mmCIF file of the N, C-alpha and C atoms, coordinates in Angstrom:
data_MODEL
# 
_entry.id   MODEL 
# 
loop_
_atom_site.group_PDB 
_atom_site.id 
_atom_site.type_symbol 
_atom_site.label_atom_id 
_atom_site.label_alt_id 
_atom_site.label_comp_id 
_atom_site.label_asym_id 
_atom_site.label_entity_id 
_atom_site.label_seq_id 
_atom_site.pdbx_PDB_ins_code 
_atom_site.Cartn_x 
_atom_site.Cartn_y 
_atom_site.Cartn_z 
_atom_site.occupancy 
_atom_site.B_iso_or_equiv 
_atom_site.pdbx_formal_charge 
_atom_site.auth_seq_id 
_atom_site.auth_comp_id 
_atom_site.auth_asym_id 
_atom_site.auth_atom_id 
_atom_site.pdbx_PDB_model_num 
ATOM 1   N N  . MET A 1 1  ? -26.698 48.847 118.731 1.00 0.00 ? 1  MET A N  1 
ATOM 2   C CA . MET A 1 1  ? -26.520 48.567 117.329 1.00 0.00 ? 1  MET A CA 1 
ATOM 3   C C  . MET A 1 1  ? -27.608 49.262 116.520 1.00 0.00 ? 1  MET A C  1 
ATOM 4   N N  . PRO A 1 2  ? -27.227 49.859 115.401 1.00 0.00 ? 2  PRO A N  1 
ATOM 5   C CA . PRO A 1 2  ? -28.244 50.512 114.570 1.00 0.00 ? 2  PRO A CA 1 
ATOM 6   C C  . PRO A 1 2  ? -29.163 49.484 113.913 1.00 0.00 ? 2  PRO A C  1 
ATOM 7   N N  . LYS A 1 3  ? -30.357 49.925 113.601 1.00 0.00 ? 3  LYS A N  1 
ATOM 8   C CA . LYS A 1 3  ? -31.311 49.046 112.932 1.00 0.00 ? 3  LYS A CA 1 
ATOM 9   C C  . LYS A 1 3  ? -30.891 48.831 111.479 1.00 0.00 ? 3  LYS A C  1 
ATOM 10  N N  . ILE A 1 4  ? -31.276 47.682 110.943 1.00 0.00 ? 4  ILE A N  1 
ATOM 11  C CA . ILE A 1 4  ? -30.991 47.366 109.548 1.00 0.00 ? 4  ILE A CA 1 
ATOM 12  C C  . ILE A 1 4  ? -31.653 48.399 108.641 1.00 0.00 ? 4  ILE A C  1 
ATOM 13  N N  . SER A 1 5  ? -32.871 48.836 108.996 1.00 0.00 ? 5  SER A N  1 
ATOM 14  C CA . SER A 1 5  ? -33.602 49.780 108.148 1.00 0.00 ? 5  SER A CA 1 
ATOM 15  C C  . SER A 1 5  ? -32.911 51.136 108.038 1.00 0.00 ? 5  SER A C  1 
ATOM 16  N N  . ASP A 1 6  ? -32.017 51.446 108.974 1.00 0.00 ? 6  ASP A N  1 
ATOM 17  C CA . ASP A 1 6  ? -31.274 52.710 108.914 1.00 0.00 ? 6  ASP A CA 1 
ATOM 18  C C  . ASP A 1 6  ? -30.012 52.600 108.060 1.00 0.00 ? 6  ASP A C  1 
ATOM 19  N N  . SER A 1 7  ? -29.719 51.410 107.587 1.00 0.00 ? 7  SER A N  1 
ATOM 20  C CA . SER A 1 7  ? -28.534 51.184 106.762 1.00 0.00 ? 7  SER A CA 1 
ATOM 21  C C  . SER A 1 7  ? -28.750 51.743 105.360 1.00 0.00 ? 7  SER A C  1 
ATOM 22  N N  . SER A 1 8  ? -27.662 52.187 104.756 1.00 0.00 ? 8  SER A N  1 
ATOM 23  C CA . SER A 1 8  ? -27.714 52.636 103.369 1.00 0.00 ? 8  SER A CA 1 
ATOM 24  C C  . SER A 1 8  ? -27.315 51.487 102.460 1.00 0.00 ? 8  SER A C  1 
ATOM 25  N N  . ILE A 1 9  ? -27.936 51.456 101.299 1.00 0.00 ? 9  ILE A N  1 
ATOM 26  C CA . ILE A 1 9  ? -27.572 50.434 100.324 1.00 0.00 ? 9  ILE A CA 1 
ATOM 27  C C  . ILE A 1 9  ? -27.170 51.118 99.016  1.00 0.00 ? 9  ILE A C  1 
ATOM 28  N N  . PRO A 1 10 ? -26.193 50.554 98.332  1.00 0.00 ? 10 PRO A N  1 
ATOM 29  C CA . PRO A 1 10 ? -25.768 51.151 97.061  1.00 0.00 ? 10 PRO A CA 1 
ATOM 30  C C  . PRO A 1 10 ? -26.677 50.705 95.917  1.00 0.00 ? 10 PRO A C  1 
ATOM 31  N N  . LEU A 1 11 ? -27.123 51.652 95.139  1.00 0.00 ? 11 LEU A N  1 
ATOM 32  C CA . LEU A 1 11 ? -27.889 51.377 93.928  1.00 0.00 ? 11 LEU A CA 1 
ATOM 33  C C  . LEU A 1 11 ? -27.235 52.172 92.797  1.00 0.00 ? 11 LEU A C  1 
ATOM 34  N N  . THR A 1 12 ? -27.546 51.815 91.575  1.00 0.00 ? 12 THR A N  1 
ATOM 35  C CA . THR A 1 12 ? -27.023 52.530 90.419  1.00 0.00 ? 12 THR A CA 1 
ATOM 36  C C  . THR A 1 12 ? -28.194 53.090 89.625  1.00 0.00 ? 12 THR A C  1 
ATOM 37  N N  . CYS A 1 13 ? -28.064 54.316 89.170  1.00 0.00 ? 13 CYS A N  1 
ATOM 38  C CA . CYS A 1 13 ? -29.101 54.931 88.351  1.00 0.00 ? 13 CYS A CA 1 
ATOM 39  C C  . CYS A 1 13 ? -29.353 54.050 87.124  1.00 0.00 ? 13 CYS A C  1 
ATOM 40  N N  . PRO A 1 14 ? -30.635 53.806 86.808  1.00 0.00 ? 14 PRO A N  1 
ATOM 41  C CA . PRO A 1 14 ? -30.951 52.940 85.671  1.00 0.00 ? 14 PRO A CA 1 
ATOM 42  C C  . PRO A 1 14 ? -30.720 53.588 84.305  1.00 0.00 ? 14 PRO A C  1 
ATOM 43  N N  . ASN A 1 15 ? -30.494 54.894 84.266  1.00 0.00 ? 15 ASN A N  1 
ATOM 44  C CA . ASN A 1 15 ? -30.273 55.599 83.007  1.00 0.00 ? 15 ASN A CA 1 
ATOM 45  C C  . ASN A 1 15 ? -28.870 55.275 82.486  1.00 0.00 ? 15 ASN A C  1 
ATOM 46  N N  . PRO A 1 16 ? -28.767 54.635 81.306  1.00 0.00 ? 16 PRO A N  1 
ATOM 47  C CA . PRO A 1 16 ? -27.443 54.247 80.788  1.00 0.00 ? 16 PRO A CA 1 
ATOM 48  C C  . PRO A 1 16 ? -26.511 55.437 80.541  1.00 0.00 ? 16 PRO A C  1 
ATOM 49  N N  . LYS A 1 17 ? -27.072 56.634 80.389  1.00 0.00 ? 17 LYS A N  1 
ATOM 50  C CA . LYS A 1 17 ? -26.243 57.823 80.172  1.00 0.00 ? 17 LYS A CA 1 
ATOM 51  C C  . LYS A 1 17 ? -25.760 58.432 81.487  1.00 0.00 ? 17 LYS A C  1 
ATOM 52  N N  . CYS A 1 18 ? -26.337 57.996 82.594  1.00 0.00 ? 18 CYS A N  1 
ATOM 53  C CA . CYS A 1 18 ? -25.982 58.573 83.901  1.00 0.00 ? 18 CYS A CA 1 
ATOM 54  C C  . CYS A 1 18 ? -25.172 57.581 84.735  1.00 0.00 ? 18 CYS A C  1 
ATOM 55  N N  . LYS A 1 19 ? -25.799 56.477 85.128  1.00 0.00 ? 19 LYS A N  1 
ATOM 56  C CA . LYS A 1 19 ? -25.155 55.420 85.925  1.00 0.00 ? 19 LYS A CA 1 
ATOM 57  C C  . LYS A 1 19 ? -24.574 55.908 87.256  1.00 0.00 ? 19 LYS A C  1 
ATOM 58  N N  . ARG A 1 20 ? -25.123 56.974 87.799  1.00 0.00 ? 20 ARG A N  1 
ATOM 59  C CA . ARG A 1 20 ? -24.637 57.518 89.065  1.00 0.00 ? 20 ARG A CA 1 
ATOM 60  C C  . ARG A 1 20 ? -24.886 56.533 90.203  1.00 0.00 ? 20 ARG A C  1 
ATOM 61  N N  . ASP A 1 21 ? -23.956 56.468 91.146  1.00 0.00 ? 21 ASP A N  1 
ATOM 62  C CA . ASP A 1 21 ? -24.133 55.652 92.347  1.00 0.00 ? 21 ASP A CA 1 
ATOM 63  C C  . ASP A 1 21 ? -25.117 56.371 93.263  1.00 0.00 ? 21 ASP A C  1 
ATOM 64  N N  . LEU A 1 22 ? -26.149 55.657 93.676  1.00 0.00 ? 22 LEU A N  1 
ATOM 65  C CA . LEU A 1 22 ? -27.173 56.208 94.559  1.00 0.00 ? 22 LEU A CA 1 
ATOM 66  C C  . LEU A 1 22 ? -27.106 55.485 95.894  1.00 0.00 ? 22 LEU A C  1 
ATOM 67  N N  . LYS A 1 23 ? -26.963 56.221 96.970  1.00 0.00 ? 23 LYS A N  1 
ATOM 68  C CA . LYS A 1 23 ? -26.980 55.612 98.303  1.00 0.00 ? 23 LYS A CA 1 
ATOM 69  C C  . LYS A 1 23 ? -28.254 56.063 98.990  1.00 0.00 ? 23 LYS A C  1 
ATOM 70  N N  . THR A 1 24 ? -29.069 55.095 99.372  1.00 0.00 ? 24 THR A N  1 
ATOM 71  C CA . THR A 1 24 ? -30.359 55.386 99.967  1.00 0.00 ? 24 THR A CA 1 
ATOM 72  C C  . THR A 1 24 ? -30.578 54.487 101.157 1.00 0.00 ? 24 THR A C  1 
ATOM 73  N N  . GLU A 1 25 ? -31.197 55.028 102.200 1.00 0.00 ? 25 GLU A N  1 
ATOM 74  C CA . GLU A 1 25 ? -31.518 54.211 103.373 1.00 0.00 ? 25 GLU A CA 1 
ATOM 75  C C  . GLU A 1 25 ? -32.642 53.248 103.022 1.00 0.00 ? 25 GLU A C  1 
ATOM 76  N N  . ILE A 1 26 ? -32.555 52.059 103.572 1.00 0.00 ? 26 ILE A N  1 
ATOM 77  C CA . ILE A 1 26 ? -33.557 51.035 103.314 1.00 0.00 ? 26 ILE A CA 1 
ATOM 78  C C  . ILE A 1 26 ? -34.942 51.528 103.740 1.00 0.00 ? 26 ILE A C  1 
ATOM 79  N N  . SER A 1 27 ? -35.012 52.247 104.855 1.00 0.00 ? 27 SER A N  1 
ATOM 80  C CA . SER A 1 27 ? -36.309 52.736 105.333 1.00 0.00 ? 27 SER A CA 1 
ATOM 81  C C  . SER A 1 27 ? -36.955 53.689 104.328 1.00 0.00 ? 27 SER A C  1 
ATOM 82  N N  . GLU A 1 28 ? -36.151 54.500 103.644 1.00 0.00 ? 28 GLU A N  1 
ATOM 83  C CA . GLU A 1 28 ? -36.687 55.409 102.626 1.00 0.00 ? 28 GLU A CA 1 
ATOM 84  C C  . GLU A 1 28 ? -37.231 54.634 101.430 1.00 0.00 ? 28 GLU A C  1 
ATOM 85  N N  . ILE A 1 29 ? -36.524 53.603 101.033 1.00 0.00 ? 29 ILE A N  1 
ATOM 86  C CA . ILE A 1 29 ? -36.976 52.784 99.899  1.00 0.00 ? 29 ILE A CA 1 
ATOM 87  C C  . ILE A 1 29 ? -38.315 52.134 100.231 1.00 0.00 ? 29 ILE A C  1 
ATOM 88  N N  . ILE A 1 30 ? -38.445 51.612 101.433 1.00 0.00 ? 30 ILE A N  1 
ATOM 89  C CA . ILE A 1 30 ? -39.677 50.940 101.829 1.00 0.00 ? 30 ILE A CA 1 
ATOM 90  C C  . ILE A 1 30 ? -40.842 51.931 101.905 1.00 0.00 ? 30 ILE A C  1 
ATOM 91  N N  . SER A 1 31 ? -40.616 53.096 102.463 1.00 0.00 ? 31 SER A N  1 
ATOM 92  C CA . SER A 1 31 ? -41.716 54.047 102.627 1.00 0.00 ? 31 SER A CA 1 
ATOM 93  C C  . SER A 1 31 ? -42.118 54.712 101.311 1.00 0.00 ? 31 SER A C  1 
ATOM 94  N N  . ARG A 1 32 ? -41.154 54.998 100.452 1.00 0.00 ? 32 ARG A N  1 
ATOM 95  C CA . ARG A 1 32 ? -41.463 55.700 99.201  1.00 0.00 ? 32 ARG A CA 1 
ATOM 96  C C  . ARG A 1 32 ? -41.697 54.762 98.017  1.00 0.00 ? 32 ARG A C  1 
ATOM 97  N N  . ARG A 1 33 ? -41.152 53.551 98.106  1.00 0.00 ? 33 ARG A N  1 
ATOM 98  C CA . ARG A 1 33 ? -41.229 52.555 97.034  1.00 0.00 ? 33 ARG A CA 1 
ATOM 99  C C  . ARG A 1 33 ? -40.572 53.022 95.742  1.00 0.00 ? 33 ARG A C  1 
ATOM 100 N N  . ARG A 1 34 ? -39.730 54.025 95.870  1.00 0.00 ? 34 ARG A N  1 
ATOM 101 C CA . ARG A 1 34 ? -39.008 54.508 94.696  1.00 0.00 ? 34 ARG A CA 1 
ATOM 102 C C  . ARG A 1 34 ? -37.752 55.252 95.131  1.00 0.00 ? 34 ARG A C  1 
ATOM 103 N N  . VAL A 1 35 ? -36.795 55.282 94.213  1.00 0.00 ? 35 VAL A N  1 
ATOM 104 C CA . VAL A 1 35 ? -35.553 56.021 94.431  1.00 0.00 ? 35 VAL A CA 1 
ATOM 105 C C  . VAL A 1 35 ? -35.341 56.883 93.192  1.00 0.00 ? 35 VAL A C  1 
ATOM 106 N N  . ARG A 1 36 ? -35.087 58.159 93.404  1.00 0.00 ? 36 ARG A N  1 
ATOM 107 C CA . ARG A 1 36 ? -34.882 59.085 92.294  1.00 0.00 ? 36 ARG A CA 1 
ATOM 108 C C  . ARG A 1 36 ? -33.423 59.529 92.253  1.00 0.00 ? 36 ARG A C  1 
ATOM 109 N N  . CYS A 1 37 ? -32.869 59.548 91.045  1.00 0.00 ? 37 CYS A N  1 
ATOM 110 C CA . CYS A 1 37 ? -31.505 60.032 90.845  1.00 0.00 ? 37 CYS A CA 1 
ATOM 111 C C  . CYS A 1 37 ? -31.513 61.558 90.905  1.00 0.00 ? 37 CYS A C  1 
ATOM 112 N N  . ASN A 1 38 ? -30.655 62.114 91.737  1.00 0.00 ? 38 ASN A N  1 
ATOM 113 C CA . ASN A 1 38 ? -30.578 63.566 91.868  1.00 0.00 ? 38 ASN A CA 1 
ATOM 114 C C  . ASN A 1 38 ? -29.951 64.228 90.644  1.00 0.00 ? 38 ASN A C  1 
ATOM 115 N N  . ARG A 1 39 ? -29.185 63.475 89.888  1.00 0.00 ? 39 ARG A N  1 
ATOM 116 C CA . ARG A 1 39 ? -28.510 64.046 88.729  1.00 0.00 ? 39 ARG A CA 1 
ATOM 117 C C  . ARG A 1 39 ? -29.437 64.143 87.514  1.00 0.00 ? 39 ARG A C  1 
ATOM 118 N N  . CYS A 1 40 ? -30.058 63.009 87.122  1.00 0.00 ? 40 CYS A N  1 
ATOM 119 C CA . CYS A 1 40 ? -30.839 63.004 85.876  1.00 0.00 ? 40 CYS A CA 1 
ATOM 120 C C  . CYS A 1 40 ? -32.347 62.901 86.085  1.00 0.00 ? 40 CYS A C  1 
ATOM 121 N N  . GLY A 1 41 ? -32.788 62.582 87.300  1.00 0.00 ? 41 GLY A N  1 
ATOM 122 C CA . GLY A 1 41 ? -34.213 62.479 87.594  1.00 0.00 ? 41 GLY A CA 1 
ATOM 123 C C  . GLY A 1 41 ? -34.836 61.128 87.318  1.00 0.00 ? 41 GLY A C  1 
ATOM 124 N N  . SER A 1 42 ? -34.073 60.172 86.808  1.00 0.00 ? 42 SER A N  1 
ATOM 125 C CA . SER A 1 42 ? -34.607 58.830 86.568  1.00 0.00 ? 42 SER A CA 1 
ATOM 126 C C  . SER A 1 42 ? -35.010 58.188 87.894  1.00 0.00 ? 42 SER A C  1 
ATOM 127 N N  . GLU A 1 43 ? -35.962 57.251 87.818  1.00 0.00 ? 43 GLU A N  1 
ATOM 128 C CA . GLU A 1 43 ? -36.446 56.603 89.023  1.00 0.00 ? 43 GLU A CA 1 
ATOM 129 C C  . GLU A 1 43 ? -36.332 55.090 88.938  1.00 0.00 ? 43 GLU A C  1 
ATOM 130 N N  . ILE A 1 44 ? -36.139 54.509 90.108  1.00 0.00 ? 44 ILE A N  1 
ATOM 131 C CA . ILE A 1 44 ? -36.279 53.073 90.287  1.00 0.00 ? 44 ILE A CA 1 
ATOM 132 C C  . ILE A 1 44 ? -37.556 52.917 91.098  1.00 0.00 ? 44 ILE A C  1 
ATOM 133 N N  . VAL A 1 45 ? -38.557 52.253 90.525  1.00 0.00 ? 45 VAL A N  1 
ATOM 134 C CA . VAL A 1 45 ? -39.836 52.052 91.198  1.00 0.00 ? 45 VAL A CA 1 
ATOM 135 C C  . VAL A 1 45 ? -39.942 50.577 91.570  1.00 0.00 ? 45 VAL A C  1 
ATOM 136 N N  . LEU A 1 46 ? -40.195 50.316 92.847  1.00 0.00 ? 46 LEU A N  1 
ATOM 137 C CA . LEU A 1 46 ? -40.248 48.946 93.350  1.00 0.00 ? 46 LEU A CA 1 
ATOM 138 C C  . LEU A 1 46 ? -41.683 48.447 93.471  1.00 0.00 ? 46 LEU A C  1 
ATOM 139 N N  . SER A 1 47 ? -41.888 47.206 93.121  1.00 0.00 ? 47 SER A N  1 
ATOM 140 C CA . SER A 1 47 ? -43.209 46.583 93.234  1.00 0.00 ? 47 SER A CA 1 
ATOM 141 C C  . SER A 1 47 ? -43.489 46.212 94.689  1.00 0.00 ? 47 SER A C  1 
ATOM 142 N N  . SER A 1 48 ? -44.734 45.914 94.969  1.00 0.00 ? 48 SER A N  1 
ATOM 143 C CA . SER A 1 48 ? -45.120 45.476 96.320  1.00 0.00 ? 48 SER A CA 1 
ATOM 144 C C  . SER A 1 48 ? -44.399 44.196 96.706  1.00 0.00 ? 48 SER A C  1 
ATOM 145 N N  . SER A 1 49 ? -44.213 43.297 95.745  1.00 0.00 ? 49 SER A N  1 
ATOM 146 C CA . SER A 1 49 ? -43.524 42.037 96.058  1.00 0.00 ? 49 SER A CA 1 
ATOM 147 C C  . SER A 1 49 ? -42.053 42.283 96.382  1.00 0.00 ? 49 SER A C  1 
ATOM 148 N N  . ALA A 1 50 ? -41.431 43.259 95.719  1.00 0.00 ? 50 ALA A N  1 
ATOM 149 C CA . ALA A 1 50 ? -40.035 43.594 96.029  1.00 0.00 ? 50 ALA A CA 1 
ATOM 150 C C  . ALA A 1 50 ? -39.927 44.173 97.436  1.00 0.00 ? 50 ALA A C  1 
ATOM 151 N N  . ILE A 1 51 ? -40.870 45.025 97.801  1.00 0.00 ? 51 ILE A N  1 
ATOM 152 C CA . ILE A 1 51 ? -40.885 45.606 99.150  1.00 0.00 ? 51 ILE A CA 1 
ATOM 153 C C  . ILE A 1 51 ? -41.090 44.504 100.184 1.00 0.00 ? 51 ILE A C  1 
ATOM 154 N N  . SER A 1 52 ? -41.977 43.571 99.894  1.00 0.00 ? 52 SER A N  1 
ATOM 155 C CA . SER A 1 52 ? -42.220 42.444 100.795 1.00 0.00 ? 52 SER A CA 1 
ATOM 156 C C  . SER A 1 52 ? -40.959 41.608 100.977 1.00 0.00 ? 52 SER A C  1 
ATOM 157 N N  . THR A 1 53 ? -40.238 41.372 99.900  1.00 0.00 ? 53 THR A N  1 
ATOM 158 C CA . THR A 1 53 ? -38.984 40.615 99.961  1.00 0.00 ? 53 THR A CA 1 
ATOM 159 C C  . THR A 1 53 ? -37.955 41.342 100.813 1.00 0.00 ? 53 THR A C  1 
ATOM 160 N N  . ILE A 1 54 ? -37.871 42.659 100.655 1.00 0.00 ? 54 ILE A N  1 
ATOM 161 C CA . ILE A 1 54 ? -36.937 43.460 101.454 1.00 0.00 ? 54 ILE A CA 1 
ATOM 162 C C  . ILE A 1 54 ? -37.301 43.374 102.930 1.00 0.00 ? 54 ILE A C  1 
ATOM 163 N N  . ARG A 1 55 ? -38.583 43.517 103.242 1.00 0.00 ? 55 ARG A N  1 
ATOM 164 C CA . ARG A 1 55 ? -39.025 43.443 104.646 1.00 0.00 ? 55 ARG A CA 1 
ATOM 165 C C  . ARG A 1 55 ? -38.715 42.082 105.251 1.00 0.00 ? 55 ARG A C  1 
ATOM 166 N N  . SER A 1 56 ? -38.945 41.026 104.497 1.00 0.00 ? 56 SER A N  1 
ATOM 167 C CA . SER A 1 56 ? -38.676 39.671 104.976 1.00 0.00 ? 56 SER A CA 1 
ATOM 168 C C  . SER A 1 56 ? -37.180 39.485 105.240 1.00 0.00 ? 56 SER A C  1 
ATOM 169 N N  . ALA A 1 57 ? -36.355 39.942 104.316 1.00 0.00 ? 57 ALA A N  1 
ATOM 170 C CA . ALA A 1 57 ? -34.901 39.832 104.488 1.00 0.00 ? 57 ALA A CA 1 
ATOM 171 C C  . ALA A 1 57 ? -34.436 40.639 105.700 1.00 0.00 ? 57 ALA A C  1 
ATOM 172 N N  . MET A 1 58 ? -35.016 41.828 105.902 1.00 0.00 ? 58 MET A N  1 
ATOM 173 C CA . MET A 1 58 ? -34.649 42.649 107.059 1.00 0.00 ? 58 MET A CA 1 
ATOM 174 C C  . MET A 1 58 ? -35.005 41.938 108.356 1.00 0.00 ? 58 MET A C  1 
ATOM 175 N N  . SER A 1 59 ? -36.160 41.295 108.385 1.00 0.00 ? 59 SER A N  1 
ATOM 176 C CA . SER A 1 59 ? -36.587 40.565 109.572 1.00 0.00 ? 59 SER A CA 1 
ATOM 177 C C  . SER A 1 59 ? -35.613 39.427 109.894 1.00 0.00 ? 59 SER A C  1 
ATOM 178 N N  . GLU A 1 60 ? -35.215 38.701 108.864 1.00 0.00 ? 60 GLU A N  1 
ATOM 179 C CA . GLU A 1 60 ? -34.253 37.610 109.057 1.00 0.00 ? 60 GLU A CA 1 
ATOM 180 C C  . GLU A 1 60 ? -32.908 38.141 109.537 1.00 0.00 ? 60 GLU A C  1 
ATOM 181 N N  . MET A 1 61 ? -32.494 39.274 108.988 1.00 0.00 ? 61 MET A N  1 
ATOM 182 C CA . MET A 1 61 ? -31.216 39.868 109.414 1.00 0.00 ? 61 MET A CA 1 
ATOM 183 C C  . MET A 1 61 ? -31.271 40.335 110.862 1.00 0.00 ? 61 MET A C  1 
ATOM 184 N N  . GLU A 1 62 ? -32.400 40.920 111.283 1.00 0.00 ? 62 GLU A N  1 
ATOM 185 C CA . GLU A 1 62 ? -32.551 41.371 112.674 1.00 0.00 ? 62 GLU A CA 1 
ATOM 186 C C  . GLU A 1 62 ? -32.486 40.175 113.626 1.00 0.00 ? 62 GLU A C  1 
ATOM 187 N N  . LYS A 1 63 ? -33.123 39.059 113.245 1.00 0.00 ? 63 LYS A N  1 
ATOM 188 C CA . LYS A 1 63 ? -33.069 37.852 114.075 1.00 0.00 ? 63 LYS A CA 1 
ATOM 189 C C  . LYS A 1 63 ? -31.642 37.331 114.169 1.00 0.00 ? 63 LYS A C  1 
ATOM 190 N N  . ALA A 1 64 ? -30.942 37.314 113.035 1.00 0.00 ? 64 ALA A N  1 
ATOM 191 C CA . ALA A 1 64 ? -29.556 36.843 113.026 1.00 0.00 ? 64 ALA A CA 1 
ATOM 192 C C  . ALA A 1 64 ? -28.672 37.761 113.868 1.00 0.00 ? 64 ALA A C  1 
ATOM 193 N N  . LYS A 1 65 ? -28.935 39.054 113.791 1.00 0.00 ? 65 LYS A N  1 
ATOM 194 C CA . LYS A 1 65 ? -28.170 40.014 114.583 1.00 0.00 ? 65 LYS A CA 1 
ATOM 195 C C  . LYS A 1 65 ? -28.384 39.765 116.075 1.00 0.00 ? 65 LYS A C  1 
ATOM 196 N N  . GLY A 1 66 ? -29.616 39.442 116.454 1.00 0.00 ? 66 GLY A N  1 
ATOM 197 C CA . GLY A 1 66 ? -29.917 39.123 117.851 1.00 0.00 ? 66 GLY A CA 1 
ATOM 198 C C  . GLY A 1 66 ? -29.198 37.862 118.307 1.00 0.00 ? 66 GLY A C  1 
ATOM 199 N N  . LYS A 1 67 ? -29.178 36.835 117.459 1.00 0.00 ? 67 LYS A N  1 
ATOM 200 C CA . LYS A 1 67 ? -28.475 35.593 117.784 1.00 0.00 ? 67 LYS A CA 1 
ATOM 201 C C  . LYS A 1 67 ? -26.979 35.840 117.936 1.00 0.00 ? 67 LYS A C  1 
ATOM 202 N N  . LEU A 1 68 ? -26.422 36.660 117.058 1.00 0.00 ? 68 LEU A N  1 
ATOM 203 C CA . LEU A 1 68 ? -24.996 36.980 117.147 1.00 0.00 ? 68 LEU A CA 1 
ATOM 204 C C  . LEU A 1 68 ? -24.692 37.722 118.443 1.00 0.00 ? 68 LEU A C  1 
ATOM 205 N N  . SER A 1 69 ? -25.550 38.653 118.787 1.00 0.00 ? 69 SER A N  1 
ATOM 206 C CA . SER A 1 69 ? -25.370 39.406 120.037 1.00 0.00 ? 69 SER A CA 1 
ATOM 207 C C  . SER A 1 69 ? -25.396 38.476 121.239 1.00 0.00 ? 69 SER A C  1 
ATOM 208 N N  . ASN A 1 70 ? -26.346 37.538 121.251 1.00 0.00 ? 70 ASN A N  1 
ATOM 209 C CA . ASN A 1 70 ? -26.432 36.574 122.350 1.00 0.00 ? 70 ASN A CA 1 
ATOM 210 C C  . ASN A 1 70 ? -25.199 35.687 122.409 1.00 0.00 ? 70 ASN A C  1 
ATOM 211 N N  . ALA A 1 71 ? -24.714 35.244 121.252 1.00 0.00 ? 71 ALA A N  1 
ATOM 212 C CA . ALA A 1 71 ? -23.523 34.395 121.211 1.00 0.00 ? 71 ALA A CA 1 
ATOM 213 C C  . ALA A 1 71 ? -22.307 35.144 121.740 1.00 0.00 ? 71 ALA A C  1 
ATOM 214 N N  . ILE A 1 72 ? -22.182 36.408 121.386 1.00 0.00 ? 72 ILE A N  1 
ATOM 215 C CA . ILE A 1 72 ? -21.047 37.211 121.877 1.00 0.00 ? 72 ILE A CA 1 
ATOM 216 C C  . ILE A 1 72 ? -21.151 37.397 123.380 1.00 0.00 ? 72 ILE A C  1 
ATOM 217 N N  . SER A 1 73 ? -22.349 37.631 123.889 1.00 0.00 ? 73 SER A N  1 
ATOM 218 C CA . SER A 1 73 ? -22.541 37.778 125.338 1.00 0.00 ? 73 SER A CA 1 
ATOM 219 C C  . SER A 1 73 ? -22.138 36.509 126.079 1.00 0.00 ? 73 SER A C  1 
ATOM 220 N N  . LYS A 1 74 ? -22.544 35.340 125.554 1.00 0.00 ? 74 LYS A N  1 
ATOM 221 C CA . LYS A 1 74 ? -22.166 34.070 126.172 1.00 0.00 ? 74 LYS A CA 1 
ATOM 222 C C  . LYS A 1 74 ? -20.656 33.867 126.121 1.00 0.00 ? 74 LYS A C  1 
ATOM 223 N N  . LEU A 1 75 ? -20.077 34.208 124.987 1.00 0.00 ? 75 LEU A N  1 
ATOM 224 C CA . LEU A 1 75 ? -18.627 34.086 124.835 1.00 0.00 ? 75 LEU A CA 1 
ATOM 225 C C  . LEU A 1 75 ? -17.906 34.929 125.881 1.00 0.00 ? 75 LEU A C  1 
ATOM 226 N N  . MET A 1 76 ? -18.347 36.153 126.053 1.00 0.00 ? 76 MET A N  1 
ATOM 227 C CA . MET A 1 76 ? -17.693 37.051 127.002 1.00 0.00 ? 76 MET A CA 1 
ATOM 228 C C  . MET A 1 76 ? -17.918 36.608 128.454 1.00 0.00 ? 76 MET A C  1 
ATOM 229 N N  . SER A 1 77 ? -19.077 36.022 128.736 1.00 0.00 ? 77 SER A N  1 
ATOM 230 C CA . SER A 1 77 ? -19.329 35.604 130.124 1.00 0.00 ? 77 SER A CA 1 
ATOM 231 C C  . SER A 1 77 ? -18.492 34.377 130.498 1.00 0.00 ? 77 SER A C  1 
ATOM 232 N N  . ASN A 1 78 ? -18.032 33.604 129.507 1.00 0.00 ? 78 ASN A N  1 
ATOM 233 C CA . ASN A 1 78 ? -17.218 32.420 129.770 1.00 0.00 ? 78 ASN A CA 1 
ATOM 234 C C  . ASN A 1 78 ? -15.728 32.646 129.512 1.00 0.00 ? 78 ASN A C  1 
ATOM 235 N N  . ALA A 1 79 ? -15.371 33.837 129.085 1.00 0.00 ? 79 ALA A N  1 
ATOM 236 C CA . ALA A 1 79 ? -13.967 34.109 128.730 1.00 0.00 ? 79 ALA A CA 1 
ATOM 237 C C  . ALA A 1 79 ? -13.128 34.366 129.989 1.00 0.00 ? 79 ALA A C  1 
ATOM 238 N N  . GLN A 1 80 ? -11.865 34.072 129.844 1.00 0.00 ? 80 GLN A N  1 
ATOM 239 C CA . GLN A 1 80 ? -10.913 34.390 130.909 1.00 0.00 ? 80 GLN A CA 1 
ATOM 240 C C  . GLN A 1 80 ? -10.192 35.668 130.492 1.00 0.00 ? 80 GLN A C  1 
ATOM 241 N N  . PHE A 1 81 ? -10.026 36.556 131.449 1.00 0.00 ? 81 PHE A N  1 
ATOM 242 C CA . PHE A 1 81 ? -9.390  37.825 131.153 1.00 0.00 ? 81 PHE A CA 1 
ATOM 243 C C  . PHE A 1 81 ? -8.076  37.937 131.906 1.00 0.00 ? 81 PHE A C  1 
ATOM 244 N N  . ASN A 1 82 ? -7.068  38.417 131.241 1.00 0.00 ? 82 ASN A N  1 
ATOM 245 C CA . ASN A 1 82 ? -5.793  38.733 131.864 1.00 0.00 ? 82 ASN A CA 1 
ATOM 246 C C  . ASN A 1 82 ? -5.597  40.228 131.730 1.00 0.00 ? 82 ASN A C  1 
ATOM 247 N N  . ILE A 1 83 ? -5.815  40.922 132.825 1.00 0.00 ? 83 ILE A N  1 
ATOM 248 C CA . ILE A 1 83 ? -5.725  42.374 132.804 1.00 0.00 ? 83 ILE A CA 1 
ATOM 249 C C  . ILE A 1 83 ? -4.351  42.771 133.317 1.00 0.00 ? 83 ILE A C  1 
ATOM 250 N N  . LYS A 1 84 ? -3.647  43.526 132.505 1.00 0.00 ? 84 LYS A N  1 
ATOM 251 C CA . LYS A 1 84 ? -2.311  44.012 132.887 1.00 0.00 ? 84 LYS A CA 1 
ATOM 252 C C  . LYS A 1 84 ? -2.452  45.380 133.517 1.00 0.00 ? 84 LYS A C  1 
ATOM 253 N N  . THR A 1 85 ? -1.748  45.537 134.620 1.00 0.00 ? 85 THR A N  1 
ATOM 254 C CA . THR A 1 85 ? -1.782  46.828 135.310 1.00 0.00 ? 85 THR A CA 1 
ATOM 255 C C  . THR A 1 85 ? -0.457  47.532 135.233 1.00 0.00 ? 85 THR A C  1 
# 
């Protein structure tokens, strides 16, 4: 499974004259703390607290993803299979 940080998230350019859809990987947002619109050059600049919130949410999502994976493994180990030949 890919990491949450490799996921892209949709953002919208803050410039009311542009409003372009911006797709950026979460890891890029965290490392750069900003997203720049390729069309008009406007930026979204994130505060340290916003980055902290993103990191915390990613951690919770990774834990939930692990729990889901474990639940699926248990489900499959207890399932009955009917294989047609």
